[in-house]
CHARMM internal coordinates of N, CA and C (Angstrom, degrees):
IC EDIT
DIST 1 N 1 CA 1.4316
DIST 1 CA 1 C 1.5858
ANGL 1 N 1 CA 1 C 108.30
DIST 1 C 2 N 1.3231
ANGL 1 CA 1 C 2 N 118.80
DIHE 1 N 1 CA 1 C 2 N -43.44
DIST 2 N 2 CA 1.3589
ANGL 1 C 2 N 2 CA 123.86
DIHE 1 CA 1 C 2 N 2 CA -177.36
DIST 2 CA 2 C 1.5320
ANGL 2 N 2 CA 2 C 110.83
DIHE 1 C 2 N 2 CA 2 C -65.95
DIST 2 C 3 N 1.3652
ANGL 2 CA 2 C 3 N 115.21
DIHE 2 N 2 CA 2 C 3 N -41.74
DIST 3 N 3 CA 1.3704
ANGL 2 C 3 N 3 CA 121.85
DIHE 2 CA 2 C 3 N 3 CA 178.85
DIST 3 CA 3 C 1.5442
ANGL 3 N 3 CA 3 C 111.73
DIHE 2 C 3 N 3 CA 3 C -58.16
DIST 3 C 4 N 1.3455
ANGL 3 CA 3 C 4 N 112.81
DIHE 3 N 3 CA 3 C 4 N -44.65
DIST 4 N 4 CA 1.5072
ANGL 3 C 4 N 4 CA 118.86
DIHE 3 CA 3 C 4 N 4 CA 176.35
DIST 4 CA 4 C 1.4964
ANGL 4 N 4 CA 4 C 112.79
DIHE 3 C 4 N 4 CA 4 C -56.49
DIST 4 C 5 N 1.3507
ANGL 4 CA 4 C 5 N 113.84
DIHE 4 N 4 CA 4 C 5 N -46.24
DIST 5 N 5 CA 1.5095
ANGL 4 C 5 N 5 CA 117.71
DIHE 4 CA 4 C 5 N 5 CA 179.93
DIST 5 CA 5 C 1.5314
ANGL 5 N 5 CA 5 C 112.19
DIHE 4 C 5 N 5 CA 5 C -63.49
DIST 5 C 6 N 1.3505
ANGL 5 CA 5 C 6 N 114.29
DIHE 5 N 5 CA 5 C 6 N -39.76
DIST 6 N 6 CA 1.4415
ANGL 5 C 6 N 6 CA 117.77
DIHE 5 CA 5 C 6 N 6 CA 177.50
DIST 6 CA 6 C 1.5074
ANGL 6 N 6 CA 6 C 113.48
DIHE 5 C 6 N 6 CA 6 C -63.81
DIST 6 C 7 N 1.3497
ANGL 6 CA 6 C 7 N 114.10
DIHE 6 N 6 CA 6 C 7 N -42.92
DIST 7 N 7 CA 1.4479
ANGL 6 C 7 N 7 CA 118.49
DIHE 6 CA 6 C 7 N 7 CA 174.86
DIST 7 CA 7 C 1.4870
ANGL 7 N 7 CA 7 C 115.24
DIHE 6 C 7 N 7 CA 7 C -57.33
DIST 7 C 8 N 1.3939
ANGL 7 CA 7 C 8 N 111.83
DIHE 7 N 7 CA 7 C 8 N -46.78
DIST 8 N 8 CA 1.4807
ANGL 7 C 8 N 8 CA 116.75
DIHE 7 CA 7 C 8 N 8 CA -175.92
DIST 8 CA 8 C 1.5908
ANGL 8 N 8 CA 8 C 108.04
DIHE 7 C 8 N 8 CA 8 C -65.06
DIST 8 C 9 N 1.3202
ANGL 8 CA 8 C 9 N 116.30
DIHE 8 N 8 CA 8 C 9 N -39.44
DIST 9 N 9 CA 1.4665
ANGL 8 C 9 N 9 CA 120.27
DIHE 8 CA 8 C 9 N 9 CA -179.83
DIST 9 CA 9 C 1.5429
ANGL 9 N 9 CA 9 C 111.47
DIHE 8 C 9 N 9 CA 9 C -66.27
DIST 9 C 10 N 1.3002
ANGL 9 CA 9 C 10 N 117.73
DIHE 9 N 9 CA 9 C 10 N -39.45
DIST 10 N 10 CA 1.4636
ANGL 9 C 10 N 10 CA 120.40
DIHE 9 CA 9 C 10 N 10 CA 176.79
DIST 10 CA 10 C 1.6292
ANGL 10 N 10 CA 10 C 109.83
DIHE 9 C 10 N 10 CA 10 C -67.55
DIST 10 C 11 N 1.2693
ANGL 10 CA 10 C 11 N 114.32
DIHE 10 N 10 CA 10 C 11 N -43.52
DIST 11 N 11 CA 1.4342
ANGL 10 C 11 N 11 CA 119.51
DIHE 10 CA 10 C 11 N 11 CA 176.34
DIST 11 CA 11 C 1.5222
ANGL 11 N 11 CA 11 C 112.79
DIHE 10 C 11 N 11 CA 11 C -56.04
DIST 11 C 12 N 1.3699
ANGL 11 CA 11 C 12 N 114.66
DIHE 11 N 11 CA 11 C 12 N -49.18
DIST 12 N 12 CA 1.4278
ANGL 11 C 12 N 12 CA 118.83
DIHE 11 CA 11 C 12 N 12 CA 177.39
DIST 12 CA 12 C 1.5198
ANGL 12 N 12 CA 12 C 112.89
DIHE 11 C 12 N 12 CA 12 C -63.40
DIST 12 C 13 N 1.2785
ANGL 12 CA 12 C 13 N 118.49
DIHE 12 N 12 CA 12 C 13 N -34.75
DIST 13 N 13 CA 1.5049
ANGL 12 C 13 N 13 CA 121.81
DIHE 12 CA 12 C 13 N 13 CA 175.51
DIST 13 CA 13 C 1.4901
ANGL 13 N 13 CA 13 C 110.90
DIHE 12 C 13 N 13 CA 13 C -64.98
DIST 13 C 14 N 1.2454
ANGL 13 CA 13 C 14 N 117.09
DIHE 13 N 13 CA 13 C 14 N -45.66
DIST 14 N 14 CA 1.4682
ANGL 13 C 14 N 14 CA 121.96
DIHE 13 CA 13 C 14 N 14 CA 179.37
DIST 14 CA 14 C 1.5145
ANGL 14 N 14 CA 14 C 110.99
DIHE 13 C 14 N 14 CA 14 C -63.81
DIST 14 C 15 N 1.2962
ANGL 14 CA 14 C 15 N 116.71
DIHE 14 N 14 CA 14 C 15 N -39.69
DIST 15 N 15 CA 1.4381
ANGL 14 C 15 N 15 CA 119.59
DIHE 14 CA 14 C 15 N 15 CA -178.79
DIST 15 CA 15 C 1.5019
ANGL 15 N 15 CA 15 C 110.71
DIHE 14 C 15 N 15 CA 15 C -70.61
DIST 15 C 16 N 1.3304
ANGL 15 CA 15 C 16 N 119.33
DIHE 15 N 15 CA 15 C 16 N -37.94
DIST 16 N 16 CA 1.4475
ANGL 15 C 16 N 16 CA 121.99
DIHE 15 CA 15 C 16 N 16 CA 176.86
DIST 16 CA 16 C 1.5374
ANGL 16 N 16 CA 16 C 111.45
DIHE 15 C 16 N 16 CA 16 C -65.14
DIST 16 C 17 N 1.3076
ANGL 16 CA 16 C 17 N 115.87
DIHE 16 N 16 CA 16 C 17 N -38.61
DIST 17 N 17 CA 1.4540
ANGL 16 C 17 N 17 CA 121.58
DIHE 16 CA 16 C 17 N 17 CA -178.97
DIST 17 CA 17 C 1.5558
ANGL 17 N 17 CA 17 C 106.05
DIHE 16 C 17 N 17 CA 17 C -67.06
DIST 17 C 18 N 1.2713
ANGL 17 CA 17 C 18 N 118.42
DIHE 17 N 17 CA 17 C 18 N -41.86
DIST 18 N 18 CA 1.4497
ANGL 17 C 18 N 18 CA 120.95
DIHE 17 CA 17 C 18 N 18 CA 179.25
DIST 18 CA 18 C 1.5188
ANGL 18 N 18 CA 18 C 112.32
DIHE 17 C 18 N 18 CA 18 C -63.47
DIST 18 C 19 N 1.3350
ANGL 18 CA 18 C 19 N 118.42
DIHE 18 N 18 CA 18 C 19 N -42.61
DIST 19 N 19 CA 1.4238
ANGL 18 C 19 N 19 CA 124.93
DIHE 18 CA 18 C 19 N 19 CA 174.80
DIST 19 CA 19 C 1.5530
ANGL 19 N 19 CA 19 C 111.31
DIHE 18 C 19 N 19 CA 19 C -58.88
DIST 19 C 20 N 1.3461
ANGL 19 CA 19 C 20 N 114.54
DIHE 19 N 19 CA 19 C 20 N -43.32
DIST 20 N 20 CA 1.4145
ANGL 19 C 20 N 20 CA 119.57
DIHE 19 CA 19 C 20 N 20 CA 176.59
DIST 20 CA 20 C 1.5421
ANGL 20 N 20 CA 20 C 111.49
DIHE 19 C 20 N 20 CA 20 C -61.99
DIST 20 C 21 N 1.2936
ANGL 20 CA 20 C 21 N 118.46
DIHE 20 N 20 CA 20 C 21 N -43.95
DIST 21 N 21 CA 1.4145
ANGL 20 C 21 N 21 CA 122.00
DIHE 20 CA 20 C 21 N 21 CA -177.33
DIST 21 CA 21 C 1.5544
ANGL 21 N 21 CA 21 C 108.86
DIHE 20 C 21 N 21 CA 21 C -66.77
DIST 21 C 22 N 1.3975
ANGL 21 CA 21 C 22 N 115.76
DIHE 21 N 21 CA 21 C 22 N -39.02
DIST 22 N 22 CA 1.4645
ANGL 21 C 22 N 22 CA 118.58
DIHE 21 CA 21 C 22 N 22 CA 176.87
DIST 22 CA 22 C 1.5152
ANGL 22 N 22 CA 22 C 110.90
DIHE 21 C 22 N 22 CA 22 C -59.41
DIST 22 C 23 N 1.3408
ANGL 22 CA 22 C 23 N 116.25
DIHE 22 N 22 CA 22 C 23 N -49.16
DIST 23 N 23 CA 1.4025
ANGL 22 C 23 N 23 CA 118.77
DIHE 22 CA 22 C 23 N 23 CA 179.89
DIST 23 CA 23 C 1.4822
ANGL 23 N 23 CA 23 C 115.79
DIHE 22 C 23 N 23 CA 23 C -61.21
DIST 23 C 24 N 1.3412
ANGL 23 CA 23 C 24 N 114.25
DIHE 23 N 23 CA 23 C 24 N -39.56
DIST 24 N 24 CA 1.4611
ANGL 23 C 24 N 24 CA 118.79
DIHE 23 CA 23 C 24 N 24 CA 177.43
DIST 24 CA 24 C 1.4912
ANGL 24 N 24 CA 24 C 110.63
DIHE 23 C 24 N 24 CA 24 C -65.83
DIST 24 C 25 N 1.2879
ANGL 24 CA 24 C 25 N 119.46
DIHE 24 N 24 CA 24 C 25 N -41.37
DIST 25 N 25 CA 1.4539
ANGL 24 C 25 N 25 CA 124.74
DIHE 24 CA 24 C 25 N 25 CA 176.19
DIST 25 CA 25 C 1.5528
ANGL 25 N 25 CA 25 C 113.79
DIHE 24 C 25 N 25 CA 25 C -57.51
DIST 25 C 26 N 1.4002
ANGL 25 CA 25 C 26 N 112.99
DIHE 25 N 25 CA 25 C 26 N -47.30
DIST 26 N 26 CA 1.4527
ANGL 25 C 26 N 26 CA 117.99
DIHE 25 CA 25 C 26 N 26 CA -178.73
DIST 26 CA 26 C 1.5621
ANGL 26 N 26 CA 26 C 107.16
DIHE 25 C 26 N 26 CA 26 C -69.39
DIST 26 C 27 N 1.2630
ANGL 26 CA 26 C 27 N 120.22
DIHE 26 N 26 CA 26 C 27 N -33.34
DIST 27 N 27 CA 1.4996
ANGL 26 C 27 N 27 CA 122.13
DIHE 26 CA 26 C 27 N 27 CA 175.38
DIST 27 CA 27 C 1.4896
ANGL 27 N 27 CA 27 C 114.38
DIHE 26 C 27 N 27 CA 27 C -62.54
DIST 27 C 28 N 1.3599
ANGL 27 CA 27 C 28 N 110.34
DIHE 27 N 27 CA 27 C 28 N -42.46
DIST 28 N 28 CA 1.5179
ANGL 27 C 28 N 28 CA 119.68
DIHE 27 CA 27 C 28 N 28 CA -179.38
DIST 28 CA 28 C 1.5252
ANGL 28 N 28 CA 28 C 106.84
DIHE 27 C 28 N 28 CA 28 C -64.14
DIST 28 C 29 N 1.2820
ANGL 28 CA 28 C 29 N 120.08
DIHE 28 N 28 CA 28 C 29 N -47.84
DIST 29 N 29 CA 1.4323
ANGL 28 C 29 N 29 CA 123.30
DIHE 28 CA 28 C 29 N 29 CA -172.78
DIST 29 CA 29 C 1.5739
ANGL 29 N 29 CA 29 C 109.98
DIHE 28 C 29 N 29 CA 29 C -66.74
DIST 29 C 30 N 1.3792
ANGL 29 CA 29 C 30 N 115.74
DIHE 29 N 29 CA 29 C 30 N -39.47
DIST 30 N 30 CA 1.4199
ANGL 29 C 30 N 30 CA 121.66
DIHE 29 CA 29 C 30 N 30 CA 172.52
DIST 30 CA 30 C 1.4813
ANGL 30 N 30 CA 30 C 114.75
DIHE 29 C 30 N 30 CA 30 C -63.23
DIST 30 C 31 N 1.3064
ANGL 30 CA 30 C 31 N 118.33
DIHE 30 N 30 CA 30 C 31 N -49.83
DIST 31 N 31 CA 1.4317
ANGL 30 C 31 N 31 CA 121.80
DIHE 30 CA 30 C 31 N 31 CA -177.96
DIST 31 CA 31 C 1.5311
ANGL 31 N 31 CA 31 C 113.95
DIHE 30 C 31 N 31 CA 31 C -63.13
DIST 31 C 32 N 1.3636
ANGL 31 CA 31 C 32 N 116.46
DIHE 31 N 31 CA 31 C 32 N -34.69
DIST 32 N 32 CA 1.4689
ANGL 31 C 32 N 32 CA 117.90
DIHE 31 CA 31 C 32 N 32 CA -177.10
DIST 32 CA 32 C 1.5128
ANGL 32 N 32 CA 32 C 113.01
DIHE 31 C 32 N 32 CA 32 C -107.30
DIST 32 C 33 N 1.3516
ANGL 32 CA 32 C 33 N 114.82
DIHE 32 N 32 CA 32 C 33 N 11.07
DIST 33 N 33 CA 1.4940
ANGL 32 C 33 N 33 CA 116.76
DIHE 32 CA 32 C 33 N 33 CA 175.36
DIST 33 CA 33 C 1.5210
ANGL 33 N 33 CA 33 C 113.40
DIHE 32 C 33 N 33 CA 33 C 65.80
DIST 33 C 34 N 1.2922
ANGL 33 CA 33 C 34 N 119.96
DIHE 33 N 33 CA 33 C 34 N 35.71
DIST 34 N 34 CA 1.4404
ANGL 33 C 34 N 34 CA 122.70
DIHE 33 CA 33 C 34 N 34 CA -173.85
DIST 34 CA 34 C 1.5809
ANGL 34 N 34 CA 34 C 108.37
DIHE 33 C 34 N 34 CA 34 C -90.13
DIST 34 C 35 N 1.3054
ANGL 34 CA 34 C 35 N 115.79
DIHE 34 N 34 CA 34 C 35 N 135.37
DIST 35 N 35 CA 1.4620
ANGL 34 C 35 N 35 CA 121.18
DIHE 34 CA 34 C 35 N 35 CA 169.37
DIST 35 CA 35 C 1.5372
ANGL 35 N 35 CA 35 C 106.49
DIHE 34 C 35 N 35 CA 35 C -146.33
DIST 35 C 36 N 1.3297
ANGL 35 CA 35 C 36 N 112.61
DIHE 35 N 35 CA 35 C 36 N 152.52
DIST 36 N 36 CA 1.5175
ANGL 35 C 36 N 36 CA 117.12
DIHE 35 CA 35 C 36 N 36 CA -174.94
DIST 36 CA 36 C 1.5036
ANGL 36 N 36 CA 36 C 111.23
DIHE 35 C 36 N 36 CA 36 C -124.19
DIST 36 C 37 N 1.3318
ANGL 36 CA 36 C 37 N 117.12
DIHE 36 N 36 CA 36 C 37 N 150.13
DIST 37 N 37 CA 1.3964
ANGL 36 C 37 N 37 CA 121.48
DIHE 36 CA 36 C 37 N 37 CA -170.94
DIST 37 CA 37 C 1.6426
ANGL 37 N 37 CA 37 C 110.04
DIHE 36 C 37 N 37 CA 37 C -79.07
DIST 37 C 38 N 1.2620
ANGL 37 CA 37 C 38 N 116.20
DIHE 37 N 37 CA 37 C 38 N -19.12
DIST 38 N 38 CA 1.4699
ANGL 37 C 38 N 38 CA 117.22
DIHE 37 CA 37 C 38 N 38 CA -177.10
DIST 38 CA 38 C 1.4965
ANGL 38 N 38 CA 38 C 109.26
DIHE 37 C 38 N 38 CA 38 C -146.39
DIST 38 C 39 N 1.3334
ANGL 38 CA 38 C 39 N 112.81
DIHE 38 N 38 CA 38 C 39 N 159.47
DIST 39 N 39 CA 1.4816
ANGL 38 C 39 N 39 CA 118.85
DIHE 38 CA 38 C 39 N 39 CA 178.04
DIST 39 CA 39 C 1.5379
ANGL 39 N 39 CA 39 C 113.22
DIHE 38 C 39 N 39 CA 39 C -62.04
DIST 39 C 40 N 1.3605
ANGL 39 CA 39 C 40 N 112.25
DIHE 39 N 39 CA 39 C 40 N -34.91
DIST 40 N 40 CA 1.4977
ANGL 39 C 40 N 40 CA 121.67
DIHE 39 CA 39 C 40 N 40 CA -177.06
DIST 40 CA 40 C 1.6137
ANGL 40 N 40 CA 40 C 105.95
DIHE 39 C 40 N 40 CA 40 C -66.21
DIST 40 C 41 N 1.2701
ANGL 40 CA 40 C 41 N 115.27
DIHE 40 N 40 CA 40 C 41 N -45.04
DIST 41 N 41 CA 1.4926
ANGL 40 C 41 N 41 CA 116.09
DIHE 40 CA 40 C 41 N 41 CA -178.41
DIST 41 CA 41 C 1.5353
ANGL 41 N 41 CA 41 C 109.25
DIHE 40 C 41 N 41 CA 41 C -66.55
DIST 41 C 42 N 1.3126
ANGL 41 CA 41 C 42 N 118.19
DIHE 41 N 41 CA 41 C 42 N -41.34
DIST 42 N 42 CA 1.4142
ANGL 41 C 42 N 42 CA 122.27
DIHE 41 CA 41 C 42 N 42 CA -179.29
DIST 42 CA 42 C 1.5740
ANGL 42 N 42 CA 42 C 110.89
DIHE 41 C 42 N 42 CA 42 C -62.12
DIST 42 C 43 N 1.3329
ANGL 42 CA 42 C 43 N 113.52
DIHE 42 N 42 CA 42 C 43 N -40.70
DIST 43 N 43 CA 1.5080
ANGL 42 C 43 N 43 CA 120.07
DIHE 42 CA 42 C 43 N 43 CA 175.55
DIST 43 CA 43 C 1.5040
ANGL 43 N 43 CA 43 C 110.38
DIHE 42 C 43 N 43 CA 43 C -59.53
DIST 43 C 44 N 1.3394
ANGL 43 CA 43 C 44 N 113.79
DIHE 43 N 43 CA 43 C 44 N -44.86
DIST 44 N 44 CA 1.4474
ANGL 43 C 44 N 44 CA 116.76
DIHE 43 CA 43 C 44 N 44 CA -173.12
DIST 44 CA 44 C 1.6228
ANGL 44 N 44 CA 44 C 106.10
DIHE 43 C 44 N 44 CA 44 C -69.49
DIST 44 C 45 N 1.3307
ANGL 44 CA 44 C 45 N 115.37
DIHE 44 N 44 CA 44 C 45 N -44.36
DIST 45 N 45 CA 1.4900
ANGL 44 C 45 N 45 CA 116.73
DIHE 44 CA 44 C 45 N 45 CA 179.88
DIST 45 CA 45 C 1.4934
ANGL 45 N 45 CA 45 C 113.70
DIHE 44 C 45 N 45 CA 45 C -64.95
DIST 45 C 46 N 1.3655
ANGL 45 CA 45 C 46 N 118.48
DIHE 45 N 45 CA 45 C 46 N -33.48
DIST 46 N 46 CA 1.4563
ANGL 45 C 46 N 46 CA 121.25
DIHE 45 CA 45 C 46 N 46 CA 174.74
DIST 46 CA 46 C 1.5444
ANGL 46 N 46 CA 46 C 111.55
DIHE 45 C 46 N 46 CA 46 C -66.53
DIST 46 C 47 N 1.2467
ANGL 46 CA 46 C 47 N 117.62
DIHE 46 N 46 CA 46 C 47 N -36.81
DIST 47 N 47 CA 1.4766
ANGL 46 C 47 N 47 CA 124.14
DIHE 46 CA 46 C 47 N 47 CA 177.56
DIST 47 CA 47 C 1.5637
ANGL 47 N 47 CA 47 C 109.37
DIHE 46 C 47 N 47 CA 47 C -62.57
DIST 47 C 48 N 1.3200
ANGL 47 CA 47 C 48 N 114.98
DIHE 47 N 47 CA 47 C 48 N -48.21
DIST 48 N 48 CA 1.5070
ANGL 47 C 48 N 48 CA 121.28
DIHE 47 CA 47 C 48 N 48 CA 177.22
DIST 48 CA 48 C 1.4954
ANGL 48 N 48 CA 48 C 107.30
DIHE 47 C 48 N 48 CA 48 C -59.17
DIST 48 C 49 N 1.3237
ANGL 48 CA 48 C 49 N 118.08
DIHE 48 N 48 CA 48 C 49 N -48.62
DIST 49 N 49 CA 1.4663
ANGL 48 C 49 N 49 CA 121.06
DIHE 48 CA 48 C 49 N 49 CA 179.79
DIST 49 CA 49 C 1.5161
ANGL 49 N 49 CA 49 C 112.47
DIHE 48 C 49 N 49 CA 49 C -56.48
DIST 49 C 50 N 1.2948
ANGL 49 CA 49 C 50 N 115.85
DIHE 49 N 49 CA 49 C 50 N -43.80
DIST 50 N 50 CA 1.5038
ANGL 49 C 50 N 50 CA 122.41
DIHE 49 CA 49 C 50 N 50 CA 179.51
DIST 50 CA 50 C 1.5429
ANGL 50 N 50 CA 50 C 112.54
DIHE 49 C 50 N 50 CA 50 C -62.63
DIST 50 C 51 N 1.4072
ANGL 50 CA 50 C 51 N 112.91
DIHE 50 N 50 CA 50 C 51 N -41.92
DIST 51 N 51 CA 1.4951
ANGL 50 C 51 N 51 CA 118.39
DIHE 50 CA 50 C 51 N 51 CA 178.86
DIST 51 CA 51 C 1.5376
ANGL 51 N 51 CA 51 C 109.91
DIHE 50 C 51 N 51 CA 51 C -64.24
DIST 51 C 52 N 1.2911
ANGL 51 CA 51 C 52 N 117.66
DIHE 51 N 51 CA 51 C 52 N -43.26
DIST 52 N 52 CA 1.4162
ANGL 51 C 52 N 52 CA 120.84
DIHE 51 CA 51 C 52 N 52 CA -175.04
DIST 52 CA 52 C 1.4874
ANGL 52 N 52 CA 52 C 109.71
DIHE 51 C 52 N 52 CA 52 C -70.45
DIST 52 C 53 N 1.4029
ANGL 52 CA 52 C 53 N 117.15
DIHE 52 N 52 CA 52 C 53 N -37.34
DIST 53 N 53 CA 1.4344
ANGL 52 C 53 N 53 CA 119.03
DIHE 52 CA 52 C 53 N 53 CA 173.22
DIST 53 CA 53 C 1.4577
ANGL 53 N 53 CA 53 C 116.79
DIHE 52 C 53 N 53 CA 53 C -61.28
DIST 53 C 54 N 1.2826
ANGL 53 CA 53 C 54 N 117.47
DIHE 53 N 53 CA 53 C 54 N -38.15
DIST 54 N 54 CA 1.4354
ANGL 53 C 54 N 54 CA 124.30
DIHE 53 CA 53 C 54 N 54 CA 172.39
DIST 54 CA 54 C 1.5331
ANGL 54 N 54 CA 54 C 114.99
DIHE 53 C 54 N 54 CA 54 C -64.64
DIST 54 C 55 N 1.2922
ANGL 54 CA 54 C 55 N 116.67
DIHE 54 N 54 CA 54 C 55 N -34.45
DIST 55 N 55 CA 1.5128
ANGL 54 C 55 N 55 CA 122.04
DIHE 54 CA 54 C 55 N 55 CA 172.29
DIST 55 CA 55 C 1.5571
ANGL 55 N 55 CA 55 C 109.29
DIHE 54 C 55 N 55 CA 55 C -63.37
DIST 55 C 56 N 1.3245
ANGL 55 CA 55 C 56 N 112.12
DIHE 55 N 55 CA 55 C 56 N -46.62
DIST 56 N 56 CA 1.4920
ANGL 55 C 56 N 56 CA 118.28
DIHE 55 CA 55 C 56 N 56 CA -179.04
DIST 56 CA 56 C 1.5252
ANGL 56 N 56 CA 56 C 108.84
DIHE 55 C 56 N 56 CA 56 C -57.73
DIST 56 C 57 N 1.3667
ANGL 56 CA 56 C 57 N 113.50
DIHE 56 N 56 CA 56 C 57 N -52.10
DIST 57 N 57 CA 1.5118
ANGL 56 C 57 N 57 CA 116.43
DIHE 56 CA 56 C 57 N 57 CA -177.99
DIST 57 CA 57 C 1.4549
ANGL 57 N 57 CA 57 C 110.73
DIHE 56 C 57 N 57 CA 57 C -60.45
DIST 57 C 58 N 1.2811
ANGL 57 CA 57 C 58 N 122.16
DIHE 57 N 57 CA 57 C 58 N -38.38
DIST 58 N 58 CA 1.4906
ANGL 57 C 58 N 58 CA 126.96
DIHE 57 CA 57 C 58 N 58 CA 177.26
DIST 58 CA 58 C 1.5340
ANGL 58 N 58 CA 58 C 108.74
DIHE 57 C 58 N 58 CA 58 C -59.33
DIST 58 C 59 N 1.2192
ANGL 58 CA 58 C 59 N 116.61
DIHE 58 N 58 CA 58 C 59 N -47.80
DIST 59 N 59 CA 1.5006
ANGL 58 C 59 N 59 CA 120.50
DIHE 58 CA 58 C 59 N 59 CA 178.40
DIST 59 CA 59 C 1.4961
ANGL 59 N 59 CA 59 C 112.48
DIHE 58 C 59 N 59 CA 59 C -59.82
DIST 59 C 60 N 1.2779
ANGL 59 CA 59 C 60 N 114.31
DIHE 59 N 59 CA 59 C 60 N -42.60
DIST 60 N 60 CA 1.5332
ANGL 59 C 60 N 60 CA 119.00
DIHE 59 CA 59 C 60 N 60 CA -178.13
DIST 60 CA 60 C 1.5472
ANGL 60 N 60 CA 60 C 110.07
DIHE 59 C 60 N 60 CA 60 C -69.83
DIST 60 C 61 N 1.3774
ANGL 60 CA 60 C 61 N 116.07
DIHE 60 N 60 CA 60 C 61 N -30.78
DIST 61 N 61 CA 1.4635
ANGL 60 C 61 N 61 CA 120.29
DIHE 60 CA 60 C 61 N 61 CA 176.15
DIST 61 CA 61 C 1.4335
ANGL 61 N 61 CA 61 C 110.85
DIHE 60 C 61 N 61 CA 61 C -64.66
DIST 61 C 62 N 1.3919
ANGL 61 CA 61 C 62 N 117.12
DIHE 61 N 61 CA 61 C 62 N -39.97
DIST 62 N 62 CA 1.5044
ANGL 61 C 62 N 62 CA 123.19
DIHE 61 CA 61 C 62 N 62 CA -172.09
DIST 62 CA 62 C 1.5639
ANGL 62 N 62 CA 62 C 106.48
DIHE 61 C 62 N 62 CA 62 C -70.46
DIST 62 C 63 N 1.2518
ANGL 62 CA 62 C 63 N 118.21
DIHE 62 N 62 CA 62 C 63 N -33.99
DIST 63 N 63 CA 1.5363
ANGL 62 C 63 N 63 CA 119.50
DIHE 62 CA 62 C 63 N 63 CA -175.85
DIST 63 CA 63 C 1.4567
ANGL 63 N 63 CA 63 C 111.26
DIHE 62 C 63 N 63 CA 63 C -65.68
END
COOR INIT
IC SEED 1 N 1 CA 1 C
IC BUILD
């Protein structure tokens, strides 16, 4: 029972983080007028965005 609760909590946390990343990505594209010619390019750029965002968060955590 406890394992199921932990799994559900972790899943919910991962889902909320993903939604947050999605909204940040959409805001970034809107703010800077970004658009991409293909889904593959957008996926690549979103992954770069996510990696840089993680680096920023890590730097803020260190301070």
